[in-house]
N, C-alpha and C positions, 0 to 999 in steps of 0.2 A: 287312719290319720294319726300323726303324732303331733302333739302340741307341747312344746317346752317353754316354761315360764322362766324368766330371768329376772330376780327381784333386786332391784338397786337400791333398797332402803338400808341404810347403816343399822337400823333395829331389827332387820332381819326377819326372824320367824315371829317375832312379838309386834310386828308393824302393822299399822292400819292397812298399808299397801298389800300385805300378805292376807288379810282378811278378804279383801276385794278379790284378789288373784285366786285365792283358794276356792271361793265360792265358784268363780267362773270355771276352774278346772273341775271341780265337782261335777257341774251341769255337762261339761264337754265329756268327761268320762262315762257318765251315765247314758250319754247318747252314743257311746261306742268308741270315743278316741283314747289313745293311749297318751298318757300326760306324765309329765316330770317337771320338778321344780329345782331350781338352782338359787342359792342366795349369795349374792356376789359379796357380801360382807364376810363370807366364810371362805372366800378365796383371795389370796394374795395376787392382785392385778397391777403389774406396773403400768405406767403410762407410755403411751406410743412414743418412740423415739424419733420418728419421722426419718429413719435412715433409708427407707424404700428397700431394704434387704429382702424383704417378703416379696417383692416383685422382681429383683434382679439377682440376688445370689442364692436365696433359698425359696424359689418360688412356691407361694402357697403356704409359708411357714414362717412365723415370727422368730427372730434370732433369740429372744428372751425366752427363757425356760422358766415358767412360773405358774400360777393357778389358772392362767387362761386357757392352757392345753386342752383340759377335759371340756371347758366351756364351748370352745371352738368346735371340737368334735361333735358335741350335742346340738350345736347351732346348725351346722351343715347336714345333719341328718334328721332335722325336724321339718315337717310340713308347715307348721306355723310357729314363729317364736314370739312370745308374749314379752314386751318390754315394759316392766312395771316399776315405776319409781314415783316416789313422793315429789312434789314440786319444790324445788329449791331456787329461790331467787328467779323465779319466772322460767325455770329450766328443769332439766333432770338432774338428779343428784351426782355428785362427783365420781361415785362408783359406776353409775350407769354410763357416764360420758367416758371413762375409761374403757369400760367394755366395748361401747360403740366404736371408739377409735381403733381398737385393737381388731376389728372385724376386717380391716383393711387388706389382709393377705388373701382374702377371697374374693377381692374385686379385681377387675381387669383394668390396666392401667391405660389402655388406649382410649382416645376420645372418639365420640360420635355425636352427630347431630341428632337430637331427640325430636319427637313428633311435637313437642311444645315450642321448638325453635330455639331451644338452648342446648349448649353443649353439655354432654354427660359421659359418663363411663360406658364403654362397650360391654354387653352382657358377659358375664364370666362363664367360663366352661364348667365351674364348680356350681351347682345349683344352690340358690339362696332360698330359705323359708319366706313365706309371706309374713306380714306384721300384724300383731295386735297390740294396741297401747293401753295400759291401765294406769292411772294416776289419780292421786288425792291431794288435797291441800287444806290448810287450816282456814282460809278465807271461805266466806260462804258462796261467792258468786262463781258461776261456770264461766264468766268471761275471763277468769284469772288463768285459763290455759290457752290462751290464743297463741302463745309462743310454741307450746307442745303441738298444737293443732297443725301449724305450718311445719315446724321442724320434722316431725315423722312423715308428712308428705313428701319433704325434701329428701329425707333418707331412703324412704321407698323408691323414690324416683331413681337416686343415684345407684341403688342396688338393684334396680330392675325388678323390684319386688311389689306386691300388691299389698296395700294398706286394707286389711279385712275389716277391722273393727276399732273402735276407739271408746273407752270408757273413762270419763272423767268424773271426779266426785269432789265438789266443794263441801264445806262444812266437815271436813275429815275428822276434826276433833271429837265429834261425837263417838266415834268408834272407841275412843279411849274411855268413854263413860257408858259402854253398851250394856252393863249389867244394871244400870239405873232403871228403876220400873218405868219411867215416863220414855226413856230412851230406847230401851230394849226392842219394843215392837217396832218402832221407826227403822232400826238398823236391821232387824230381821226380815222386814219387808222388803228393804232395799237389796240385802244380800239374796233374797230368793229371786229378785228380778235379775240380779247379776248372774245367778246359777242358770235362770232360764235363758239368758243371752249365750251363755256357754254352749248350752245344748242347740240353740239355735244355729251357732256358727258351723256346728259339726253336721247338723242336718240339712241346712238351708245355704250354707256357704257365706253366710252374713247374719247380722243382728237384724231382726225385723224392725220396720219404721216404728210400729207403735211400742215396742220394747225400748227402742232407743230414746223416744219421746219421754218414756216414764223415766228412763234412767237419768235424764237431764233434768228431772223436776227437783225443785229445791225441797230440802228435808225438813228444814225448820226455818220460820220466819227470820229473815236477816236481823232486825232490832234484837229480838229475843236471843238469837245466837251470839252476837256481839256483847250483849249484856252478861251472858252466862260465861263466855269466854274471859272477859275483862274481871269478872268476880273471881274466876278460877286463878288468874294471874295474880290478883292481889292477895289472895289467901297464900299461894305459893311463895310470893315475895316476902310477905309479912312471915312466914315460917322460916324462911331463909335469914332475915334480919333478926329473928329471935335467936336462931341457932348460933349466928354470928356473936351475938351480945353474950350468950351463955358461954361460949367458948372463951370469950375475952375475960369473963368473970372468973373461970377457972385458972386462967394463967396469971392472974394479977397477984 
């Protein structure tokens, strides 16, 4: 089994998103999977032009020559593609949205009536990998991922793929403080669960229910998390105001 992760965080290798995705891939690799990671921030990906040349003039290939080409090749040769993105305005990041839009060359333009009674795309001759979604956000509640939970079900449906697993993590801000003595054991315990989930997907074809339930549990009480986040922002904003005042003094 080959699992390829596409990380849509602008922070790339230093992102909270990567901390979670890497733990998952580590568990999958230990269970026997071949794994690979791509950081979309390191590839110049232009937005889809909507020209439909990839269906009509250059079937299966986008007319744009950019950093998407190696990503497309890795995507179609994967058994499972991990779509990893921070939550931006209730959605995926712009990098991830561009990447998803540029997957259109491998879709079949013909319409069919699906089992759900809706119109969808006919299954493509080019095999698509199944999907896993990994996302985190600064808000503490798991309810913040309602849009993504629906979005990737629709994407999988349109691409005739299976949504194998979803890992959503509220309170993502704690990953930035994971070396703090009080935060470190919480983060380590959570990432150990993610690693376990990666192994289960390879061995069982899914994340087991007990692991899914544990992954959805709140990491820190909401009131405490909000208080700490606001204190952090107050410190950062005070630091910014101080730096601005010092700069003004040096120019006077």
